[in-house]
N, C-alpha and C positions, 0 to 999 in steps of 0.2 A: 503493499500501500503506500503512493504516496504521500509526503505530508502534505500535500496540498488538497487530499482526498479526504480527510479528517470529517469525522461527523461531528456534529454539533456537540455532542460529548466529548469525544473526544478531544474538541478544539478545545473546549472548556478545561480539559483537565490537563492539555498542554499549557494552555495560560498560566493555570493553578502551579504548573511545575516550575516555570519559567519565574514567578513569583518568588517562590521559595527558594530557587536556587540563586535570584539577585540577594535575598536576604543572609543566604548562608556566605555567599560570595562578600557582602559588607561585614557580614560579624568575623570573618577572617580578614577584613582588610584587602580584598583584592586578591588572595592566595587561592587560585582555583584549585589546587591541589587538597590543599587545607580544606577547603569546602565541600571538595565532592567527597573528602574522608569522612567529614563530621558527618553531612547528609546520609551516606551511607549507614554511616552506625548507627545513627537513628534510625534508619528503617530498620536494620537488623534488631534492635530494640523492641521496636514496635511489633515487628513481627514475632518476635519472641511472645511479647505479653500476649499477644493474640492467640497464638498457638497454643499457650497455658492456658487463657480463657476456654477457649474450645475443648480443650484435653478435659478441664475440670466441668464445664458442661456436659461432655459425653458420660464423664462418671456419675453426674446426679442422675443424668435418664436411666443409664445402665443399672443403677441401684434401685432406681422406680421402677423398672421393669421387672427386677428379682423380687421387691416388696410385695408388687402384685401381682405375684402368680395366681393364677386361679386354680383352686381345688388342691391348695396346701395349707395345712393348720396353721 
């Protein structure tokens, strides 16, 4: 897909990504490498947190199914 062929939603995400990139660049005083590493680090930390929340939700659902078994005393 060419960048000119982005849908409205993708275009909005790209604009959001560019705004975030500018904030990281400013926070790192124009050091593009440091800004990129910081952005990726933050994204990975957020991903880990989301995965942990999803795993916790799966555990809760799993316990609910086990406790709610039909025909068990």
